C-alpha positions as CSV (number, residue, x, y, z in Angstrom):
1,M,-2.5,5.7,79.8
2,A,-3.3,2.7,82.0
3,I,-3.5,-0.4,79.8
4,L,-3.8,-3.9,81.2
5,E,-3.7,-2.4,84.7
6,R,-3.6,-4.4,87.9
7,E,-3.0,-3.0,91.4
8,L,0.2,-4.2,93.1
9,K,-0.4,-5.3,96.7
10,V,1.6,-3.4,99.3
11,T,3.9,-5.5,101.5
12,E,6.7,-4.6,103.8
13,E,9.2,-6.3,101.5
14,N,7.8,-4.7,98.3
15,T,7.2,-1.0,98.6
16,A,5.8,1.6,101.0
17,A,3.4,3.1,98.4
18,E,0.7,1.4,96.3
19,Q,1.5,1.1,92.7
20,V,-0.2,0.1,89.5
21,M,1.2,-2.2,86.8
22,T,0.7,-1.3,83.2
23,F,2.3,-1.6,79.7
24,E,3.6,1.7,78.4
25,S,6.4,3.4,76.4
26,G,9.1,5.8,77.7
27,N,7.3,8.8,76.3
28,E,4.0,7.8,78.0
29,M,5.8,7.3,81.3
30,A,7.6,10.7,81.1
31,A,4.1,12.3,80.5
32,M,2.7,10.3,83.5
33,A,5.4,11.5,85.8
34,A,5.0,15.1,84.7
35,A,1.2,15.0,85.1
36,Q,1.5,13.5,88.6
37,I,4.1,16.2,89.6
38,N,1.7,18.7,88.0
39,Y,4.3,21.1,86.7
40,H,3.4,24.8,86.3
41,I,4.7,25.2,82.7
42,M,5.7,23.1,79.8
43,G,7.2,25.1,76.9
44,Y,7.8,22.9,73.9
45,F,8.0,22.7,70.2
46,P,5.7,20.0,68.9
47,I,7.3,18.4,65.8
48,T,10.1,16.1,66.8
49,P,9.2,12.5,67.6
50,S,10.1,13.0,71.2
51,T,7.1,15.2,71.6
52,E,4.7,12.4,71.9
53,V,5.3,13.5,75.5
54,A,3.5,16.8,74.8
55,Q,0.8,14.9,72.9
56,Y,0.1,12.6,75.8
57,L,0.1,15.6,78.2
58,D,-2.3,17.4,75.9
59,Q,-4.7,14.4,75.8
60,M,-4.5,14.2,79.6
61,K,-5.1,17.9,79.9
62,A,-8.2,17.6,77.7
63,R,-9.5,15.0,80.2
64,G,-8.8,17.2,83.1
65,E,-6.0,15.0,84.6
66,H,-3.5,17.8,85.3
67,D,-3.2,21.6,85.3
68,I,0.1,22.1,83.4
69,K,0.1,25.2,81.2
70,L,1.2,23.8,77.8
71,I,2.9,26.5,75.6
72,A,3.7,25.5,72.0
73,A,6.6,27.6,70.9
74,D,7.6,28.7,67.4
75,G,10.7,26.6,67.5
76,E,13.0,24.7,69.9
77,H,15.0,27.9,70.6
78,G,11.8,29.7,71.6
79,S,10.7,26.7,73.8
80,A,14.0,27.0,75.7
81,G,13.4,30.7,76.2
82,I,9.8,30.0,77.5
83,C,11.2,27.5,79.9
84,Y,14.0,29.7,81.1
85,G,11.7,32.6,81.7
86,A,9.2,30.4,83.6
87,A,12.0,28.9,85.7
88,A,13.2,32.3,86.6
89,T,10.0,32.9,88.5
90,G,10.5,29.7,90.6
91,A,7.7,27.9,88.7
92,R,8.2,24.2,88.1
93,V,9.1,23.8,84.4
94,F,9.3,20.8,82.0
95,N,10.2,20.2,78.4
96,A,10.9,17.4,75.9
97,T,13.0,17.5,72.8
98,S,15.5,15.5,70.7
99,A,18.2,15.7,68.0
100,N,18.6,18.9,65.9
101,G,15.8,20.5,67.9
102,F,18.0,20.0,71.0
103,L,20.9,21.6,69.2
104,Y,18.7,24.5,68.1
105,M,17.9,25.3,71.8
106,I,21.4,24.6,73.1
107,E,22.4,28.2,73.2
108,Q,19.9,28.7,76.0
109,L,21.0,25.8,78.1
110,P,24.2,27.2,79.6
111,V,22.3,30.4,80.3
112,Q,19.9,28.5,82.5
113,S,22.5,26.4,84.3
114,G,24.8,29.4,84.7
115,T,22.1,31.3,86.5
116,R,21.1,28.2,88.5
117,F,17.4,27.8,87.7
118,P,16.1,24.3,88.1
119,M,13.9,22.5,85.6
120,V,13.7,19.1,83.8
121,I,14.1,18.3,80.1
122,N,13.5,14.9,78.7
123,L,16.0,14.3,75.9
124,V,14.9,11.5,73.5
125,T,18.3,10.8,72.1
126,R,18.3,10.7,68.3
127,A,20.7,11.1,65.4
128,V,21.9,14.6,64.6
129,S,21.8,15.4,60.8
130,G,23.2,15.7,58.3
131,P,22.3,13.6,56.4
132,L,18.9,13.5,58.1
133,D,18.1,10.5,60.1
134,I,15.4,10.6,62.8
135,R,16.3,7.3,64.6
136,G,18.1,6.8,67.8
137,D,21.7,7.3,68.7
138,H,23.5,9.6,71.2
139,S,24.9,12.3,69.0
140,D,22.6,14.9,70.4
141,L,23.2,13.8,74.0
142,Y,27.0,14.3,73.6
143,F,26.4,18.0,72.8
144,A,24.8,18.2,76.2
145,L,27.8,17.2,78.2
146,N,29.2,20.7,78.5
147,T,26.0,22.6,79.0
148,G,26.2,22.5,82.8
149,W,23.1,20.4,83.2
150,V,22.9,17.3,85.4
151,I,22.3,14.3,83.1
152,L,20.5,11.1,84.1
153,T,20.3,8.2,81.7
154,A,17.2,5.9,81.7
155,K,17.5,2.5,80.1
156,T,13.8,1.4,80.3
157,P,10.4,3.1,80.3
158,Q,10.3,2.2,84.0
159,A,13.5,4.2,84.6
160,V,12.1,7.1,82.5
161,Y,9.2,7.4,85.0
162,D,11.3,7.0,88.1
163,M,14.1,9.3,87.0
164,N,11.7,12.0,86.0
165,I,10.4,12.0,89.6
166,M,13.9,12.0,91.0
167,A,15.2,14.6,88.5
168,L,13.0,17.4,89.9
169,K,14.0,16.7,93.5
170,I,17.7,16.7,92.5
171,A,17.2,19.9,90.5
172,E,15.6,21.8,93.4
173,H,17.9,20.5,96.1
174,S,19.6,23.3,98.0
175,K,23.1,21.9,97.2
176,V,22.4,21.6,93.5
177,R,19.9,24.2,92.1
178,L,20.7,23.1,88.5
179,P,18.5,22.0,85.6
180,V,18.4,18.3,84.9
181,I,18.2,16.2,81.6
182,V,16.7,12.8,81.6
183,A,18.1,11.1,78.5
184,Y,16.6,7.9,77.0
185,D,17.0,6.2,73.7
186,G,14.9,7.4,70.8
187,F,12.4,4.7,69.6
188,F,14.2,1.9,71.6
189,T,12.9,3.3,74.8
190,S,10.8,6.3,73.8
191,H,8.2,4.3,71.7
192,Q,8.6,0.6,72.6
193,K,6.2,-0.5,75.3
194,R,7.4,-2.4,78.4
195,K,5.9,-3.5,81.7
196,V,6.0,-0.6,84.1
197,E,4.7,0.4,87.5
198,Y,3.6,3.8,88.6
199,F,2.2,5.3,91.8
200,K,-1.6,5.0,92.1
201,D,-1.9,8.2,94.1
202,R,-0.3,11.3,92.6
203,K,0.0,12.7,96.1
204,V,2.7,10.1,96.8
205,V,4.8,11.6,94.0
206,Q,4.1,15.2,95.1
207,D,5.0,14.4,98.7
208,F,8.2,12.8,97.5
209,V,9.4,15.8,95.4
210,G,8.2,18.2,98.2
211,E,7.1,21.8,98.1
212,C,8.3,24.1,95.3
213,P,11.2,26.1,96.7
214,T,10.6,29.9,97.1
215,G,13.7,31.1,98.8
216,Y,16.0,31.5,95.8
217,H,16.7,34.5,93.7
218,F,13.4,34.3,91.7
219,A,11.6,37.0,89.7
220,R,8.3,36.0,91.3
221,D,7.2,39.1,93.2
222,P,7.3,42.6,91.7
223,K,7.4,44.1,95.2
224,K,10.7,42.3,95.7
225,P,12.8,43.4,92.6
226,V,15.7,41.3,91.5
227,T,18.3,41.5,88.7
228,I,18.9,38.2,86.8
229,G,21.8,37.6,84.4
230,A,23.9,40.7,84.9
231,H,27.1,40.6,82.9
232,M,30.3,39.8,84.8
233,N,34.0,40.5,84.5
234,G,36.4,37.6,84.3
235,E,37.1,37.3,88.0
236,D,33.4,37.2,88.9
237,L,32.6,34.8,86.1
238,T,35.4,32.5,87.4
239,N,33.8,32.5,90.8
240,N,30.4,31.9,89.4
241,H,31.5,28.9,87.3
242,F,33.5,27.5,90.3
243,Q,30.3,27.6,92.4
244,Q,28.4,26.0,89.5
245,S,31.1,23.3,89.2
246,Q,30.8,22.6,93.0
247,A,27.1,22.3,92.6
248,M,27.5,19.8,89.8
249,Y,29.8,17.5,91.8
250,A,27.4,17.8,94.7
251,A,24.6,16.6,92.4
252,G,26.4,13.2,92.4
253,D,26.0,12.8,96.1
254,V,22.5,14.2,96.1
255,F,21.6,11.6,93.4
256,Q,22.6,8.8,95.7
257,E,20.7,10.3,98.6
258,I,17.5,10.7,96.6
259,A,17.9,7.3,94.9
260,A,18.0,5.7,98.3
261,E,14.9,7.6,99.4
262,Y,13.1,6.6,96.2
263,E,14.1,2.9,96.7
264,K,12.3,2.9,100.0
265,L,9.2,4.4,98.3
266,S,9.1,2.3,95.1
267,G,11.2,-0.8,95.8
268,R,13.4,0.1,92.7
269,K,17.1,0.7,93.0
270,Y,19.1,3.2,90.9
271,P,22.8,3.1,91.8
272,V,25.3,5.4,90.2
273,L,26.5,2.5,88.1
274,D,24.3,-0.4,87.1
275,L,26.9,-3.3,87.5
276,Y,25.9,-6.6,86.0
277,K,28.2,-9.5,87.3
278,M,31.1,-7.1,87.7
279,D,32.4,-8.5,91.0
280,D,35.0,-10.7,89.4
281,A,34.8,-9.7,85.8
282,D,37.9,-10.1,83.6
283,V,36.3,-8.5,80.5
284,A,33.5,-6.0,80.4
285,L,31.5,-3.7,78.2
286,F,30.6,-0.1,79.1
287,L,27.3,0.8,77.4
288,L,24.8,3.6,77.8
289,N,21.1,3.0,78.1
290,S,19.2,0.3,76.1
291,A,22.2,-1.4,74.6
292,A,23.3,-2.5,78.1
293,E,20.1,-4.5,78.5
294,S,20.9,-6.4,75.3
295,A,24.4,-7.3,76.5
296,K,23.3,-8.9,79.8
297,D,22.1,-12.1,78.2
298,V,25.5,-12.4,76.5
299,V,27.2,-12.1,79.8
300,D,25.1,-15.0,81.1
301,K,26.1,-17.1,78.0
302,L,29.8,-16.3,78.4
303,R,29.7,-17.1,82.1
304,S,28.3,-20.5,81.3
305,Q,31.4,-21.0,79.1
306,G,33.8,-20.1,82.0
307,I,34.5,-16.5,80.7
308,K,34.2,-13.9,83.5
309,A,32.2,-11.2,81.7
310,G,30.3,-8.2,82.9
311,V,28.4,-5.0,81.9
312,I,28.7,-1.5,83.3
313,S,26.0,1.1,82.6
314,P,25.8,4.5,84.3
315,N,22.5,5.9,85.5
316,I,24.1,9.4,85.7
317,I,26.8,10.8,83.4
318,R,26.9,14.4,84.7
319,P,28.6,14.6,87.0
320,F,30.7,11.8,85.6
321,P,31.0,8.9,88.2
322,A,34.8,8.7,88.0
323,E,35.3,7.2,91.5
324,A,32.7,4.5,90.9
325,I,34.2,3.6,87.6
326,K,37.7,3.4,89.1
327,D,36.4,1.0,91.7
328,A,34.4,-1.1,89.2
329,L,37.4,-1.5,86.9
330,K,40.2,-2.1,89.4
331,N,40.5,-5.8,88.5
332,V,39.1,-5.8,84.9
333,K,41.7,-6.8,82.3
334,A,40.0,-5.4,79.2
335,L,37.1,-3.1,78.7
336,L,35.3,-2.1,75.5
337,V,33.4,1.2,75.6
338,G,30.6,1.2,73.1
339,E,29.2,4.6,72.1
340,R,26.4,5.7,69.8
341,A,28.2,8.9,68.9
342,D,31.7,10.1,67.9
343,S,33.9,13.0,68.8
344,Y,35.4,13.4,65.4
345,G,39.2,13.5,65.3
346,A,39.6,12.7,69.0
347,H,40.5,9.0,68.6
348,G,37.5,8.0,70.5
349,P,34.2,9.5,71.7
350,N,33.6,11.5,74.8
351,L,32.8,8.8,77.4
352,T,35.8,6.7,76.2
353,H,38.2,9.5,77.2
354,E,36.3,10.1,80.5
355,V,36.6,6.4,81.4
356,K,40.3,6.5,80.5
357,S,40.9,9.6,82.5
358,A,39.2,8.0,85.6
359,I,41.3,4.9,85.6
360,Q,44.5,6.8,84.8
361,E,44.3,8.3,88.3
362,D,44.6,4.8,89.7
363,K,48.3,3.9,89.4
364,D,47.6,0.2,89.9
365,N,44.9,-0.1,87.2
366,K,46.1,-2.0,84.1
367,T,42.7,-2.2,82.3
368,I,43.1,-2.2,78.5
369,V,40.4,0.1,77.0
370,L,39.0,-0.3,73.5
371,S,36.5,2.1,72.0
372,R,33.9,1.4,69.3
373,V,31.3,3.7,67.7
374,F,28.2,1.7,67.0
375,G,24.4,1.9,66.4
376,L,24.4,5.3,64.6
377,G,21.1,6.3,63.1
378,G,19.2,3.7,65.1
379,K,21.1,0.7,63.8
380,D,20.0,-2.2,66.0
381,F,22.3,-3.7,68.6
382,Y,21.7,-7.4,69.0
383,A,23.1,-10.1,71.2
384,D,25.5,-11.1,68.3
385,D,26.9,-7.6,68.3
386,A,27.5,-7.8,72.1
387,E,29.3,-11.1,71.5
388,N,31.5,-9.4,68.9
389,F,32.3,-6.7,71.4
390,F,33.3,-9.2,74.1
391,S,35.4,-11.1,71.5
392,M,37.4,-7.9,70.9
393,A,37.9,-7.4,74.6
394,I,38.9,-11.0,75.1
395,D,41.4,-10.8,72.3
396,A,42.9,-7.7,73.8
397,M,43.1,-9.4,77.2
398,K,44.9,-12.4,75.7
399,K,47.4,-10.3,73.8
400,G,47.9,-7.8,76.5
401,Y,47.1,-4.8,74.3
402,A,44.5,-3.6,71.8
403,E,45.5,-3.9,68.2
404,K,43.0,-1.2,67.3
405,P,42.1,0.9,70.3
406,F,39.5,3.0,68.4
407,D,37.3,2.1,65.4
408,Y,33.7,2.1,64.1
409,Y,31.7,-1.0,64.3
410,G,29.2,-2.1,61.7
411,H,30.4,0.0,58.8
412,V,30.7,-1.6,55.4
413,P,33.4,-0.6,52.8
414,G,32.0,0.5,49.4
415,D,32.5,-1.5,46.3
416,P,33.3,0.5,43.1
417,N,31.5,-2.2,41.1
418,N,28.3,-1.3,42.9
419,V,28.3,2.4,42.3
420,L,24.8,3.9,42.3
421,K,23.3,4.4,38.9
422,P,20.4,6.8,38.2
423,V,17.0,5.1,37.8
424,I,15.5,8.2,36.2
425,T,17.3,10.5,33.8
426,P,17.9,14.0,35.2
427,Q,16.3,16.6,33.0
428,H,17.2,20.2,32.3
429,G,17.0,23.0,29.9
430,D,14.6,23.2,27.0
431,V,12.4,20.3,28.1
432,F,11.0,22.6,30.7
433,N,10.5,25.5,28.3
434,S,7.0,25.4,26.8
435,G,7.4,28.7,25.0
436,L,3.7,29.2,25.5
437,I,3.8,31.5,28.6
438,K,4.5,35.1,27.9
439,V,5.1,37.6,30.8
440,T,5.4,41.3,30.0
441,K,5.4,44.4,32.1
442,D,2.9,47.1,31.5
443,E,5.0,50.3,31.9
444,E,1.8,52.4,32.4
445,T,0.4,50.4,35.3
446,N,3.8,48.9,36.5
447,K,2.1,45.5,36.6
448,L,2.8,42.2,34.9
449,K,0.7,40.8,32.1
450,V,0.7,37.1,31.7
451,K,-0.4,35.5,28.4
452,M,-1.5,31.9,29.3
453,P,-2.3,29.0,26.9
454,P,-5.1,26.6,27.9
455,L,-3.9,24.4,30.7
456,R,-4.1,21.3,28.5
457,A,-1.3,22.8,26.3
458,L,1.1,22.7,29.3
459,T,0.6,19.0,29.9
460,S,3.5,18.3,27.5
461,K,5.9,19.9,30.1
462,P,7.5,17.0,32.1
463,K,6.9,16.8,35.8
464,R,9.7,18.1,38.0
465,L,9.3,15.1,40.3
466,A,9.3,11.5,39.1
467,S,6.7,9.0,40.1
468,G,7.5,6.7,43.0
469,H,7.4,9.0,46.0
470,G,6.0,7.7,49.2
471,A,3.3,10.3,50.0
472,C,-0.1,9.3,51.5
473,P,-3.0,8.6,49.2
474,G,-4.8,11.9,48.5
475,C,-1.8,14.1,49.6
476,G,-2.2,17.5,48.0
477,I,1.5,18.4,48.1
478,F,2.6,17.1,44.7
479,G,-0.5,18.1,42.8
480,G,-0.1,21.6,44.1
481,L,3.7,21.7,43.5
482,E,3.5,20.3,40.0
483,L,0.8,22.7,39.0
484,F,2.9,25.6,40.3
485,F,5.9,24.3,38.3
486,K,3.8,24.3,35.2
487,G,4.1,28.1,35.3
488,I,7.9,28.0,35.7
489,E,9.9,27.9,32.5
490,G,13.4,26.4,32.3
491,D,15.7,25.0,35.0
492,V,15.1,25.2,38.7
493,V,17.3,24.7,41.7
494,V,15.1,23.7,44.6
495,L,15.7,23.6,48.4
496,F,13.2,21.6,50.4
497,Q,13.0,22.2,54.1
498,T,12.3,19.1,56.2
499,G,8.7,18.0,55.8
500,C,6.5,15.5,53.9
501,A,7.5,16.7,50.5
502,Y,11.1,16.1,51.3
503,V,11.0,12.8,53.2
504,T,8.7,11.1,50.7
505,T,10.9,12.0,47.7
506,T,14.4,11.3,49.1
507,A,15.3,8.2,51.0
508,Y,18.9,7.2,50.3
509,P,19.9,5.9,47.9
510,H,16.8,6.9,46.0
511,T,15.5,10.3,44.8
512,S,12.4,11.4,42.9
513,H,13.9,14.7,41.9
514,K,14.8,15.3,38.2
515,Q,16.5,18.7,38.9
516,T,19.0,19.9,41.5
517,M,17.5,19.5,45.0
518,M,19.0,20.4,48.4
519,H,17.7,19.9,51.9
520,N,18.2,21.8,55.1
521,L,16.2,22.0,58.3
522,F,13.1,24.1,59.0
523,Q,14.9,27.0,60.7
524,N,17.4,27.8,57.9
525,G,16.0,26.9,54.5
526,A,15.6,30.4,53.1
527,A,19.0,31.6,54.4
528,T,20.6,28.4,52.9
529,L,19.1,28.9,49.5
530,S,20.0,32.6,49.5
531,G,23.6,31.6,50.0
532,T,23.4,29.0,47.2
533,L,21.9,31.6,44.9
534,E,24.5,34.3,45.6
535,A,27.4,31.9,45.3
536,F,26.1,30.8,41.9
537,L,25.8,34.4,40.8
538,E,29.3,35.2,42.1
539,L,30.9,32.2,40.4
540,K,29.1,33.1,37.2
541,R,30.4,36.7,37.5
542,R,33.9,35.5,37.8
543,G,33.5,33.1,34.9
544,E,34.1,30.0,37.0
545,V,30.8,28.3,36.2
546,N,28.3,28.4,33.3
547,V,25.0,29.0,35.0
548,S,21.9,29.0,32.8
549,D,20.3,32.5,32.7
550,D,16.9,31.1,33.2
551,A,17.6,29.0,36.3
552,T,15.0,29.8,39.0
553,F,15.8,29.2,42.7
554,V,12.8,28.0,44.7
555,M,12.7,27.2,48.5
556,I,9.8,24.8,49.3
557,T,8.5,24.7,52.9
558,G,5.4,23.3,54.6
559,D,4.3,21.1,57.5
560,G,4.7,24.1,59.8
561,G,8.0,25.2,58.4
562,M,7.0,28.8,58.3
563,D,7.0,28.8,62.1
564,I,10.5,27.8,63.1
565,G,11.7,29.1,59.7
566,M,10.0,32.5,59.9
567,G,13.0,34.5,61.1
568,S,15.2,33.1,58.3
569,A,12.4,33.8,55.7
570,I,12.0,37.4,56.8
571,G,15.7,37.9,56.8
572,T,16.0,36.6,53.3
573,A,13.0,38.8,52.2
574,L,14.5,41.9,53.7
575,R,17.8,41.2,51.8
576,N,15.6,40.8,48.7
577,H,17.4,37.8,47.1
578,K,16.2,36.8,43.7
579,L,14.4,33.6,44.7
580,I,10.9,32.2,45.5
581,I,9.8,31.0,48.9
582,L,6.8,28.6,48.3
583,E,4.8,27.3,51.3
584,Y,2.4,24.4,50.9
585,D,0.1,24.8,53.9
586,N,-1.5,21.7,55.3
587,E,-2.3,23.4,58.5
588,G,-0.1,21.5,60.9
589,Y,3.2,19.6,61.5
590,M,1.9,16.7,59.4
591,N,5.3,15.1,58.8
592,T,5.6,14.2,62.5
593,G,2.0,13.2,63.4
594,S,-0.3,16.2,63.0
595,Q,0.8,18.4,65.8
596,M,-0.4,22.0,66.0
597,S,1.4,24.6,64.0
598,Y,0.8,28.4,63.9
599,S,-1.1,27.9,60.6
600,T,-3.6,25.6,62.3
601,P,-7.0,27.4,62.5
602,I,-8.7,28.0,65.8
603,G,-10.7,25.1,67.2
604,N,-9.0,22.5,65.0
605,M,-8.1,19.2,66.5
606,T,-4.5,18.1,66.3
607,S,-2.4,15.7,68.4
608,T,-1.3,18.6,70.6
609,T,-4.7,20.4,70.6
610,N,-7.0,17.6,71.6
611,V,-10.8,17.9,72.1
612,G,-12.2,17.0,75.5
613,K,-14.2,18.3,78.4
614,T,-11.6,21.0,79.3
615,Q,-10.5,22.1,75.8
616,K,-11.9,22.2,72.3
617,G,-9.0,22.2,69.9
618,K,-6.5,25.0,69.1
619,A,-7.1,28.0,71.3
620,F,-6.0,30.8,69.0
621,H,-6.2,32.0,65.4
622,H,-4.0,30.9,62.5
623,K,-1.0,33.0,61.3
624,D,-1.6,35.2,58.3
625,T,1.8,34.4,56.7
626,P,1.2,36.2,53.3
627,Q,0.4,39.5,55.1
628,I,3.5,39.1,57.3
629,M,5.7,38.5,54.2
630,A,4.0,41.4,52.3
631,S,5.0,43.7,55.1
632,T,8.7,43.1,54.2
633,N,8.0,45.0,51.0
634,I,9.1,42.2,48.7
635,P,8.0,42.7,45.1
636,Y,5.4,39.8,44.9
637,V,3.3,37.8,47.3
638,F,0.5,35.5,46.2
639,T,-1.9,32.8,47.4
640,G,-3.1,29.9,45.3
641,T,-4.6,26.4,45.3
642,E,-4.9,23.6,42.7
643,A,-8.7,23.9,42.9
644,F,-8.2,27.1,40.8
645,P,-5.4,25.9,38.4
646,Q,-5.4,28.8,35.9
647,D,-5.0,31.3,38.7
648,L,-2.1,29.4,40.3
649,V,-0.2,28.8,37.0
650,K,-0.5,32.5,36.1
651,K,0.8,33.5,39.6
652,A,3.7,31.1,39.2
653,A,4.7,32.8,35.9
654,K,4.6,36.1,37.6
655,A,6.6,34.7,40.6
656,Q,9.4,33.6,38.2
657,W,9.6,36.9,36.5
658,Y,9.9,38.8,39.7
659,A,12.4,36.4,41.2
660,Q,14.6,36.7,38.1
661,N,14.3,40.4,37.7
662,V,13.5,42.1,40.9
663,G,13.8,40.1,44.1
664,T,12.2,37.8,46.7
665,V,8.8,36.2,46.1
666,Y,6.6,34.5,48.6
667,G,3.7,32.2,47.7
668,K,1.3,30.2,49.8
669,I,-0.7,27.3,48.4
670,L,-3.3,25.5,50.5
671,I,-3.2,21.7,50.1
672,T,-5.2,18.8,51.5
673,C,-3.9,16.3,54.0
674,P,-6.6,13.6,54.1
675,L,-4.8,11.5,56.7
676,N,-4.6,14.2,59.3
677,W,-7.6,16.3,58.3
678,K,-9.6,13.1,58.6
679,S,-11.2,13.7,55.3
680,E,-12.0,11.5,52.3
681,D,-9.5,11.4,49.5
682,R,-12.2,12.1,46.9
683,Y,-13.1,15.4,48.4
684,G,-9.7,17.1,48.0
685,N,-10.7,19.5,45.3
686,T,-14.1,20.1,46.9
687,I,-12.4,21.0,50.2
688,M,-10.0,23.4,48.5
689,E,-12.8,25.2,46.6
690,A,-14.9,25.5,49.8
691,A,-11.9,26.9,51.7
692,V,-11.7,29.7,49.1
693,N,-15.5,30.2,48.7
694,C,-16.0,30.7,52.5
695,N,-13.2,33.3,52.5
696,F,-11.0,31.3,54.8
697,F,-8.3,31.1,52.1
698,P,-8.8,34.1,49.8
699,L,-7.0,34.1,46.4
700,Y,-5.0,37.3,46.0
701,E,-1.6,38.8,45.1
702,V,0.4,41.8,46.4
703,E,2.3,43.1,43.5
704,E,4.8,45.9,44.2
705,G,2.9,46.7,47.3
706,V,-0.6,46.8,45.7
707,T,-3.2,44.2,46.7
708,N,-5.4,42.5,44.0
709,I,-8.0,39.9,44.9
710,T,-7.9,37.5,41.9
711,Y,-11.0,35.6,42.8
712,N,-14.0,37.1,44.7
713,P,-16.6,34.4,45.7
714,E,-19.1,37.2,46.4
715,D,-18.8,38.6,42.9
716,K,-19.1,35.1,41.5
717,K,-22.2,34.3,43.6
718,K,-20.2,31.4,45.1
719,K,-19.9,32.6,48.7
720,I,-20.7,29.8,51.3
721,H,-20.9,29.6,55.0
722,L,-17.8,28.5,57.0
723,S,-19.6,25.4,58.1
724,E,-19.9,24.2,54.5
725,W,-16.1,23.9,54.5
726,L,-15.7,22.5,58.0
727,K,-18.2,19.6,57.5
728,Y,-15.9,17.8,55.1
729,M,-13.1,17.4,57.7
730,G,-13.1,15.2,60.8
731,K,-10.7,17.5,62.6
732,T,-13.3,20.3,62.6
733,K,-16.7,18.5,62.9
734,H,-16.9,19.2,66.6
735,L,-17.1,22.9,65.8
736,L,-20.5,22.3,64.3
737,K,-22.0,21.1,67.6
738,D,-24.2,23.5,69.6
739,E,-21.8,23.5,72.6
740,N,-19.0,24.9,70.4
741,K,-21.0,27.8,68.8
742,A,-18.9,30.4,70.5
743,I,-15.7,29.1,68.9
744,L,-17.3,28.8,65.5
745,F,-18.6,32.4,65.8
746,D,-15.1,33.6,66.8
747,F,-13.7,31.8,63.8
748,E,-16.3,33.4,61.5
749,Q,-15.7,36.9,62.9
750,E,-11.9,36.5,62.3
751,I,-12.3,35.4,58.7
752,E,-14.8,38.2,58.0
753,K,-12.4,40.8,59.6
754,R,-9.5,39.6,57.5
755,W,-11.6,39.5,54.3
756,L,-12.9,43.1,54.8
757,R,-9.4,44.3,55.5
758,L,-8.2,42.5,52.3
759,K,-11.1,44.1,50.3
760,A,-10.1,47.5,51.6
761,K,-6.6,47.0,50.4
762,H,-7.8,45.8,47.1
763,E,-9.9,48.9,46.7
764,N,-7.2,51.3,47.9
765,P,-3.7,50.9,46.5
766,F,-2.2,52.9,49.3
767,L,-3.2,50.5,52.0
């Protein structure tokens, strides 16, 4: 953490506690604050860019720098549940999230605030899809405004550190007892490094936040039973919410008290409003977080030209600082409120209306208020943009009114002459029909028979994806997918969940897909495609569309998508829609930086299961997704890999037949990820073969409930030791060291147990 450190000398004028100067990002400073506080629990979901916080904490944990129990959930909704359950015991609880992940957990947030259990979430503010955009704006933050959580806003990495320390003290205060969000800008603050100071001794931080409260209504002692979350009638709920409302307003006063305390400790001041040259301002901008910093230089420039300009930026927006805003605007002639989000149809976003409401209560206030939506999807905000904002405010001041009170800023009208034209020609129909693959059903055995040509005969079938995608060198996704599609005849409609296969093939205005492709997020892909399929079938039944009889619907998931998407997939399977769910398994959340997924094998190193003196990679075994899906009794489940191409193409042909004639199919293909597996590109096929031959990834199918091993390395005299597979990958080489023999042995035993169970099922059709 500490880069370019130098100790700050303690003086009476400077600060009461010794600090260290370093150069870090907002995410690093959030992790530093959490580690120094030494929370009890962090429940989190590790794929969003915000969770560098979890990655840094995991690295620190591996080095023995804190004792926080880090629990990686199956999704953001699960992480919120973990945090709520932990907070209900009175433990100190922490989380970090952003964007759609925050929305996925949002159902849990009013539960926590309504039952008054403190905790702290870091919200790295990012664009909410769709369309998908991972960069920074405030569209997720605005959904938080009505959750009942106190919301602090941090403009800089320094503020992220300081507010994380203050946030816990506010949350646990006897007048508040509410959870707190620390919101800071995605990538602008979360990832950019700035000069910061932190306390050298963590005891200073722990003394400031104080002892963990124990006197509340906590479920921490079985000998002192409590009931939490009992349902209420309207009168009781009204009283409950009134008390919650009072606590929220009290948080505004408590913030000021704690900020004053923190100023004495750190030498840094956090007023309710950060007012820059507002004493005599005629025109001003109201901006949240990092954009306010960009506007301050413009204020200086305008002041040098005789224009009395200023900037207002709040450090807390829940409770909304209405009184402070009234006071700050009492003499301002024109104010422009710039917001990185919209409240569609409301003639201005949320904070615009709250500012207007505040000054409306002052009968003497004549401030003209303009509102502009800007910076969506991480669009940069430069000094020129701040100048344009001030120009609008100055124009309104001179005219005495705003010609356009609300508008977007930075949007560009389309030009019909520049309409997008396809670079590649979409393909459909007979070009994907080889006529060489024949699938028939043996009525006697009730099993499918596939007549396959030599693989070279299928090379004439065009690829479903055009060249030009942006995948990493050696990526196994597209080799695996294209090989699977060789076994699929005719048209396909494909849905990609978020992941490498999606983001590397579709970056507006470009696409690599030759056939219909849709996108939805991890947690809802299977459900979405089931709706598309059933709508097509119903439209066809009514004669409203002409849908090809041989169209096959395929949902493609990977990069950990069968964790957060497991519930949706199981629901789809139980309904038995006629579609294929295909998972490419690269053993992690590779799309967002190689975080651990539930398909990551035990002992593997990822960015959230680091290897160090206190931990040795992932602590538990990988999920057996094919067996989970087989338990839903769908007609066909299979595993495959491009290292055994004939096997995979044959299974694809079977998958298509079952999906068109019987119901849901699930397939899992193992693919390489050289970047995050820390393996050489040239070993891709070798690694896949070794994974099969050591029985880590057995090739089999479950057809109408009957298991059939399609390749047995023992029968082929190809069986190898697990270490022969692990040696090719940097993420697992530590398992081959003597000090990690116990983990390797546990891994071997689990693989052997699963293999023996699979063989038993192969030998007995009733298992």
